[in-house]
N, C-alpha and C positions, 0 to 999 in steps of 0.2 A: 499579256501573254508571257512576257519577261520578269514581269511583277510577282506573278504566280509561280515560275520557274525557282526565282527566287528566292519567295518563302520556301517551295518545298524545298529545296536546298537546303534553306538553313534548319528548317525541321529534321532531314536528313543525318544533318552534322550534330542538333541537341541530342536525339534517339541514338547517334555512332558513343558520344562520350556517354551516354548515361547506359548502354550495351552492358560495361560491367559491373554496373551496379545492379542492375534490374535481372542478369543472370543471377547472380547471390540473393537476392531474396528467392529469385523465384526456387533456389536448389535447396536456402536454409528456411524460406518460410511458408511459401504455396506447394511446393511438393512435400511435406511433411505433413499439413494440415490436411491434403489432401488424400494422404496414405492413411492420416485418424479418421476420418469419416469413412473412408473405405473400409477400415477392419470394423467400426462400429456396424458397421450393415452386416455383417459376417456373424457365422459362430464363432468362437474361442478360434483367433489366429495363431501364430506363430506356435501354439503348443499344438493343434492340430494342423496336418500334414496336410488334409482336402477341405478346410472350411466351404461351408456354404452359404449360401448368400441366404438370411433371415430377417432382411429389411429392417422394422422398425421395434424388433420385440427388445434388444439391447434397453433402450431408451425407455419403453412399458416397465421395463425391470427395475429401471433406477428412476422411477418416478414413483414407483412403487416400493419403494425399501425405504422401511423408520431410518436406518443411517444416516443414508441419504439426505433427508431429512431435517434428522440431530445435526449433520454435515453444514447444510443450508442452512439452519438457524445459527449455528455457532460463529458460522461467516459474515454473517449479517451483526451480530452483535461484535464480535470480535472489530471488524470493521467499521462500523459507526462507529464505536465508542473510542477507537485508537484516531480516527480521522477528527473526530470531534476535539478532541482531545492536543491530539498535533497543533490542530488551529488556536487552540486560546493558547495555550501552553508555547509555541513558538510567537504567538501575539504578543504575549505577556513582557516577554523576554526582549525580541528585539525594541518593546519599549524602552522596558529597561538598560538597554545598551544604546540606544538614540537619544534618551534623558540629555538633559545640559547642566541637569544639577550634578554628576557623578563626573569626578577627574576622569580624565583620558586614561592615567595608569590605571585605575579602578576599573572600568571600561573595559581592558584590554585584557585581565585577570578572568573578568567573568566572560568572556568572550571564549576565551581560551577552554575553562570549566566547562561552559554551557555546550560547547561544539564537540567536547569528548565523546562524546555516545557516537558520533557521527565518524569518526576515525578509528571504533574498532570493526574487528568480522565479527558476523554472526556467529561463529561458533565461539569467541572468546565472550562475546556478551551472553551466549547462553549458558556457558564452564559461569562465569561472574554471578548473576543469578539465579542460577542454582545452588551456587554457596549460599547468596544472599537469602535465599526463601527458606534453607535447610530449616530443620527445625532447631538444632542450635545455631543459625545463624544471626548476622547483624539484625536485621528485620524485626525477627519474633524478640530478638533479646530489645530493642529500644522500644516496641509494644509494649511488653512484658512490665518493662521499666518504666515507664510512664504511666501504667496502669489499664491503659486500653484493653491488653487482653490479659486475661486469667493464668494461661498456661500457653506452652510453646504449637503453633498449628503448621500440618504439613502443609502447606499451599499449593504444593504441585500436585502432591500426592490427595489432595482433598477434591471428591467427586462439587463439590459445592464451592471450593474455591478457585478450584486448578482454570476454569477459562477468565476469572477476575485476574491471576497470577500472570499469565501468559500477555492477556490485554495490556496490564500494568509494563511488561518486559517491552513489550512494542511500543508502548507508548515514549517508553526512556531513550529505545530505541531509534525511534522516527523523528520527533520534535524538531532535531538542529535543521533537516531542510524547510520546515517552516519557515524559521526564525532566519533563518538565514537569506531567502528568498525575500519577507516581510521588512528585515532589518534594509536590505536595500533599495524594498521599496516608501521605506519612510525616509530616507536620508534622499530620495529624490522629490518628497512633498518640496516646496517652495514655503520658505518661513516666512514670505509676507501675507501669506492665507491665513497662519495662526495671529499675525500680530494684526491685523487686519478685523480678524473674530475679536480680538483679546480689548482693540478700542470699540467696536461695539457692546462689548460688559458679558461676552461669553467667558463660562466657567471654562472649566479642564473636562466637564465630561460631554459639554456640547459642541467643545472643539473636538473632540475624540470620536462622536456621533455623526458630527455635518462635516468634518474635514479630513480623517485619516479613514475612517471607512469606507469611505465615498471612495477616497481616491487611491485605498488599498482593494478593493471590488475586484477588479479582472485581476488583480495578482493573487487575491486570495480563491476566487472562483476556478482558476487554471490549476494551482498546486492543491485543491481540494481535490477534484477533478483524477489528476496525477498520483493523489494519494492515495484514494480511492482503490485504484489500479493497481499500484503495486501495492496495496495492503493485503488487497485480495488472493494475492499471489505468494501470499507473505508461506514460507514452509520449512527451511532448511531451522530456525529458531524456534518454531513447535515441533519441529523432529527431534531434535535435538536438545528438547528441552521437556519434554511430556511425552512423543512419540503421538500425539494423539489421546492417550488417558488424563486422567483413569476413566475404565469403564470409555467412553464416547465423547466427555465431559469438552474437550478442547480438540476433539475431530473437525478441522475443517476441509475442506472442498479440494485440498491440494493435498489433503494428506490420506482422504479419504479414496482419493484415484489413485495414488500411488501406492496403498495397499493393496487393491482391486488388482493393482499391474502384477507388481512384483512380488506380493504377501500369498495371495490366494492364485497369482498368477489366472486370472477371467482377464485378459487382454481385452477383447471387446465390447464389456463390460467397461473397463477403463477407459475406453476409447469414447466410448458413449456418456460418458461422465465426463472427458476432457471437453466434448466438443460443447455440452451444458457450459461446463465455463469460461470454451470462449465467447461463445452469445454472449455471456453476462460481461466480458472483457471485452466486445466488439462492439457491445453498447457506449459502455464509457469511454471507449474510444471517439465513437463517432462523437458525444456530445462533446467532449473535448476537442475536439477539432472543430465541432460547428461553434463550438465558444471564442476557439482562436480567431477561426473569420471574419467571424462579426465582431471581435475585438479587432483587427486587421480596418 
């Protein structure tokens, strides 16, 4: 009995310490999420003084909307291309910064250059790349000079090129996250493993595939899941560069939901779109938590 009381007292003490955080989470997360779900089940709230319950009608409307399909398709391409490139570039640059073939001074210079995109705000990145991708900008100048293009292109204004352009911007902006994380992982791999593999006759490619990749696999999976969540939420970069245009070629779920709410004032439909977005994020978050538990 004494032991039971002691354990209950410890549990009560723990919950007492956690209560400020739990209250904050309830106010800042649980309450807004519950309100959005409730809004999605009514006809247009906020602009309607007496909204009526309409059930799942807004979800049906969203699933039948061709713009939602376009936004979902663009989001899938944007996220998968960005995360894949982040992984490849991050691993390549991390390997370069970890190699013993370069002097430490050269590594310091490269480390500063490679991490620079991470130090800029998203507004600066959007403005910078709008200047670079301008028809009279650096990108067009280099490509026309070397003969890749016959004439300058409007990268952000061409429906066939806009999604590629904003994906390129996001790749440049986000790869340092992978690079820094993978560099820390590379520096934690024992040099004895590589020496033993070299003695056994393994070449650089074999050592990379048999030692580096397996040792980095937990980090790669964790970073990939996190990047999937963060990249799928990208809004500011798209909004400040193309606004979801031209047409709907760079419309993502984030910009689509924003326009429903604040351009068309369809707040209930926007809430339904946000709930879809929430479900996707929840699935990715669940996968990340499961991986972390398995890793532990």
